[in-house]
N, C-alpha and C positions, 0 to 999 in steps of 0.2 A: 494257752495264749490269750490271756486278758488284752490283748490289744487286737485282737484279732477283726471282732466287730466293727470297732472305729475304723480300721482297715478298709473292708469290704463296704462300709458306708463311703468314704472319700472315693474308693473306686468307683461305686455305682453313680455319684453323684456329679463327678469328674469325667465319666463316660457319657454323661445324660446332656452336661452343659457346654463342654469343651472338645473340639475335632482334636484328633493329631495332625501332629505336624506334617505327617508323609499325605493327608487327604487334603491337607490346605495346599501345600502344594501343588499337586495336581488340579484342584480346583483354579489356583492361580494361572495355571497354565493354560487351564481350557479358556479362562476369562481372555488371556494374550492372543490367542487363535479366533476368539469368535470376533462377526461383523460390527462395529461398533454402530449404536443406533437400531440395532435389529431387535422382534422380541426377546429374541436368546438374551441378547446383550443386557435386556432390561432387566431379565431374569435373574441372570447371575449377579447381576447388581443390587436386588434384592436379598438372593443366597446371601453374598459378603456381609450386607448390613446386618443379616438376621444372624450370622455366624457372632459378629462383633457385639448385638445385642445380648445375646447369651450368656456371653464371658462376662460381660458387665454386670447382667443381672444375675448369676448365678444360676439361669433358668433354663428348661429344656428347651434344646436347638428347635425338634419338631414335638409337634404335643403327643404323636402316639411315639411311646418311648419302648413299643415293641415287647418281644419276647427275650428276657433278661438270659443268655446264654454264657455260662460260666465253664471255661477249659481251664482246670486247674490238675497241674504236676505237684507230687508231696512226696518227700522223703519217704522211704520204709519205717513204720511205727508213728507215725500223723494218724491223729483219731480223726476219720473223714466223717463220724456220725457229731461230733462237735463242732468240724466246721461249715457242716449243713446248716446246721442249730444257728451259728454265728449270721449265716449268708441268709439266711430267712427271716433274722432280727434286723439286720442291716436292710433287707427289700424293703420288709415291713415300715420301716422309719422313713425310709427315702422317699417311700407313697404316704406317709403321712405329712411329710416334709415340702409335699408337691415339686421333687426332684424326678418323679416316675410318675405317670397316669396308672390310673387302678385298671389291669386288662387284664384281670384271668377271670373268664367266665365259664361257668357248668355248661357244658355241650348240651346237656338234656335238659335242663331247668331253665337257661340262659341266664340264670342269675347271677352276679358279679360280686366276687368275693370282697372287693372293697381294699384290698391291702397287699394286692398282688401275691397272694400264695392258693396254692391250689394244688390236687392231683396234678403234675405234671410242670408246675409252674412253682418257681424257673425252673429253667433247666440247668443243670449240673452233671459235668463231667470229670469223672477223676483218674487220672494216669500215675503210677507210682514210675519215681526214676530214682537214681544213684546220685543227684546231687544232693545238698544239705540244707538247701533253703524251699523255700514254695513258690510255685510261679502260679500265678493266679492272671486269667486273662477272661476280659468281658466285651460281648457284642450284646448292642442292644437294637436289633432289626426289625423295623416296623411292618405291619399287617401288609400296606401297599406296596410294598417291593418284595414280599414276601410271597403274596400271591403270583408274583410274575415268576417266581421260579417253575422251571420245567426242566420234566426228565423224558429222554429219548430212550426209544430200544429199537437199534440197529439190525438189520437194515430198514429205513424206512425211507418217506416219499416225501419231501418237504415242497412246500410251496414258494415258489419262485427256483430253487435250487434242486430239483432233481431227487436222483435217486441219491441217499446216502449209504454208502457201503461200510463194512467192519474194517476200516482202514483208517490211516490217520487223516486223509481227504474226507472220510465222512464224519469223523468228529467235527473236524474244521465247520462243513459244512451245519451240523448241528449247533453250534457255538453262533455262527453268524446269524442263524435263523433264530436263535433267543435273543438276539438283542431287536431284529425286527420285530416280533411278536410281543416283545413289552411295551414298545412306543414310549408314550411319555407317562406310560400310567404307573412305573415304579419311580416318579421321579427323577427322570434322567436329569442330568449325565450321571450315568451308575458307574458300578463297578460289580465284576462276576468274576463267582468261585466255581471252578467245571471240576468234577467229579467222573473219571473215565473207570468204568467195568465194578467190582464188588457185584453184591445183590442189589436190589433196591432201593433196602434202608440203607447199607454202608455207602453208595455212591454217593446218595444225598450228603449223607453225613461227611463225606470226604470232601466234597461241594464245600460247604459252608467251613469246614476248615479251612479250606484256602483264603477265606476270608481272612485270618490273623494272620497272614504272610503279608508284609510290609508293601505299598503299591509299587516302592521302586527295587524292591529286590531283583535278584536272578534265579530264573530255575533250572538247578544243576542238571537237569536233564537235556540236554540240547536239543531233541526232537521239539519236547514241552517247551521250551524255550522260544524257538520260531516259532511254533503256533500260539503263544501268548502274543509276540510283537506281533505275529501276520494279523491277528484279529484288531489288536488295539489300535491298528494303524486304518485296514478298512471298513473297521466295523463305524469308523468316524465318518466314511463317506458314502454312507447311508442317508445321511440329509434330515434324521429326526430331532438331534440336537435336543438341548434343553428344554426340559418340560415339555415334549414332545409337537415343541412348536416350528421346527425346522432350526438348520442352522451346522456349525461344526462341530459344536462336542456333542456328541452322542456317549460315548464309553471313555469313563477314564481310567479303569483297572482290567486287567485280566490275569487272572493267578488258574494253572490248572495242575490237578495230580490224578496220578493212576495207578491203579490198584489192579490183581489179579482178578479172573472173574470165571465162572461155569462154560463148561462149551458152547452150550444153548443160549448163553445171556450176553447181550453186550449193550448195557448203559452207559449213557451220556446224559447226566445230570449238568443243572445248572442254577446257581444261587443268585440271585439279582438281588443287589443291594443300592440303596438309593444315593445320591449326593450325598446325605447327612450319616455318613460310616460312620457312625457311633461305636468304634473297637479301641478299649485301651487294655493296658496289664501292668502288672505290678511284680517284684521279687518281694517275698516275705521273711521275716525272722522264722522259721520253723518253730522255734521255744517260745516266742512271745507273739506273733501275729502281726510284728512293728514292720510298716511300710519301709523297706530299704534303697529300692528303686523303681523309677516309672519307666514302662517302655513304650515305645511308637512317640517319645518325646524328643529323639533327638534330633541333632539338625539344628540350622538355622529359623527360627519362628517365620514365616511367611506373614507380612502385615499387609493384612486382606482389608485393612481402613483405607490404605491408600489405594488398592485396587478399584473396591468400593467407591470410592470420590471420582477415580478417574472413570466409570462408566456413566457414575450419576451426571457429570461435566458434558459429556459427550452426550446422554439423552435427551439434555435439553434443548441441543440445537434438531433433534429429531423431529419432523410435524408426525403428530399423532394426533386424532380425531379425540377429545376427553367430553364426554358427557356426563353429567351429573345425575345421582338418582337418588330420589327418598320416598320411599313406600308411606300411603298405597300407591302405585305404578299402574299406570294407563297400559291401554294394549295399545293405545297411539304414541305413546314414546317408546315401547317395545320394538313396533315395527319402523321405527326410523335407526335402530342401532343396525349395523352392519359387523360382519367379523375384522377386527382387526382395531376395531373403536375400545377405548379406554374408559372405561365406568368406573365412576367414582361416586361411594355411596357414602350418606350421610344418614342420619335414623334408625331404623329396627331392622336386625337380621334377625332371624329363628333357626336355630340348627335342628337338622333332622337329621338321622342315616340309618342306618340299617333298622334299629328297631322301630324307630317312629315308620319310617316307610311300610312295612309290615303291616303293622299298627293301624295308620290310616288307611290301609283300603278297606279295613271292614267298620272302622270306629270314626266319629265324630272327632274334628281336631278341638284343641284344649282353647283354640283362640279363635278368631274369625283371620282365614289366612286370604282373604279375598285383596288381590294387591301386591301381596307380599312378595319377601324375597326370604329364598330358604336357603342355610348354609351348610353343607356337607361337614361338617366337624366337629370332632370328640375333643373338647377342649381339657387341657387339664384346669381343675379349679380348686381353690383353697377358701373355707369359710372361717371369717374371724371369729371373735369372740362374744360379738354384736350380733353374730348370725349374718351379716353380709358375706354375700360369694364374692370372690375376687377372679379375676381370670390370669393364670400365670402361663399358658401356651394355649395358641389359638387356630393352628395352620388348616390347610382343607384335606380332607381324605379322598381316597381314590372312588370317585363317582360311579364307575361302570357297574358294582355292585347293585345301584339303586336301578338301572335300566328296566328290568322285569316291572317297577311299582311307577317311576318319574313321571311318562307321561299321565297316565289315569290319575295320579294324583295332580298333577296342576291343574287340569279340566276338572275334577271335582271339585277342588277348594276353590281354584281363582288365582291360583299362586303365579305370577308373572317371572319372575326370572328366580333362576341356580345359582350357586355358587361351589365349586369344587376342583378337581384337578383329575387331569387326563382325558378329560371329554366323556362322552356318551355316545351309543350308540341309534341305527334307525329308527327304531321305535319311538325317541325322544325325539329325535330330529324330525320327525313326523309331526309329531304334537305341537312342537315350537312352534311347525310351521300351521296348521290350524286353528291353534288356541290362542296363540299371538305370544309367544313365551322366549327367552333367551338363557344360554348356558353361558356363564360367566367363570373364568377359568383362574383360580388366584395359582399363588407359586407354592408348589409343593413342600413340605418341610418348614416353611419359613413362620414359624409360631410365635417368634417373640415379637417380628414386623407386622402381624398380623393381629396379636393381644395388645400393642400398643393404640392401634387404631379403636380398640373396644374402651368406650369410656365406663359405661355401668352395667351391671349386670340387673337388671329390670324384673327379672322373676325366671322362676323353673317349672316347667310341668312332665311328667310321667317320669318322675324320680325313681319308680320302680323297674326301671331300666339300666341304672345304673350311671354314675356321673358321664362317660364317656357317651351312652346311648339317650338320656334324656334330653328334652327341648328347651333349648336356653333361648331366653330373648334378651339379644341384648343391643344396647344403643350404640352405635360405632358414630366415626367423623375420619374422614380422607381414607375409607378402605378401596382401595384399587382392586381390580379385575379385570381381565382380557375376552371381550368376545370372540369367542372361539364357534359359537353356533347359535347362527339367528334365527330367524320367525320366516326367512326367505330360502330355507331348504341348505343351506351353506354351512360348511362343517370345516374347518381347520384341520380338524384330527382326519377325517376323511380324506381329505386332499396329499397331509403328512403320508398316510398310510398307502395310500396309492403310489406316490413318488418313490418311498422310499421300497416298497414293493420291485419297482421298476430296476431301480440300482442295486437291489439284492441279487437280479438275476444276473449281474455281471460276472457274479461270484460264482458261477455255476460250473464251469469248466475245472478240468480236476490241478489240482496247485503240490500237493506234498505224495 
């Protein structure tokens, strides 16, 4: 199969940079339902602009290109060992070309392989079938939404919903709760796949398999069809909204599958996927490996450019307080900011995520961070022949992972502002109040939009942690984010969590 490696490379690049039509339609429908001029509408404007830029640049839609997971059906006799070799080579080339971020990290040493290859990476599932062609499908599911996956063991007591029993109504409660617990941390508005039954492992696998279904397909099981329709309608009544900012669009798709279980076990597993639902597939010639047909590309292509311009035109008429910041930032400047303000950053940002925060707890910083701004970001970077680094994708990562460290590090080094997505918890909120700091929420997944704001890479430190985890020093212009946690004890995330829990309680009564 001399053309297989090139076909797999094309599948990887296309999946990373070009959303399928069914996902585009779902995003366009969400935009149509959102109230113009709100934070959620502004977020959707950024999202649609980012999708357009990824198309044009042939660059990753989101900087977290996730765990590549392949589902492949092959005719009897196809050499699966050779197919794996071709996929590994394609993964390595796509990483080298900046279409994938190096994401494979040794769990014991913390060392990044640098090429997305390693034990368990990528994930490849083979299945034989009686057709005469190969069906190869790929999903790139980032860590932020992967962390919002959840598994329930029934019966269970669920916050806001009470007892969930071993029946269809108990399953309904689990799914509704799964959307509530995700809040904005998985880059809502999102999609969910649900697996009912099996054991702990197969239940999760079934949930993720549901994400390979088309957004607009119809479940052949009538009970599951009704359940999917119920969840999609009512989850959007929770008011969580895009990025967890509040709003009408919280869930864009719900797909449910079921399998038999043991008498003693009843698992309901939910695989959460962000709006950047990167899932494509191809039909391949079993002899040559050549692409014969693309999957998920049927139907009329949605013009998201038009949607984006409509939102932007509306947003211009909305009164939003904008504040320009350039580091070093003073405590006085921070104390003037309030939740809802839009901050435009010019000057320097410094990336820092999991490895950096852990390191800074016990070590000095490589630069003076007094009055500086930290960006929770693991960018996709490429180095040219002259040794200069260029940013290929640079959206925010989920901030809650840094909750154990953030407040202490801000006080220790004098950091005044932190940029991320999904908000942070009570420890950080208290530190912002005591120290005079602010949390700025950027739009999750908008990796091309924010990369365009980065004018120059001024340097890098702690490269031993790998490209995503190193501290990059970035010169930016017009970098916009929204204040969602201020120095006066206010948190938009806390408010949305509280109001959505109150709305969740209305779904406690039996439905099925």
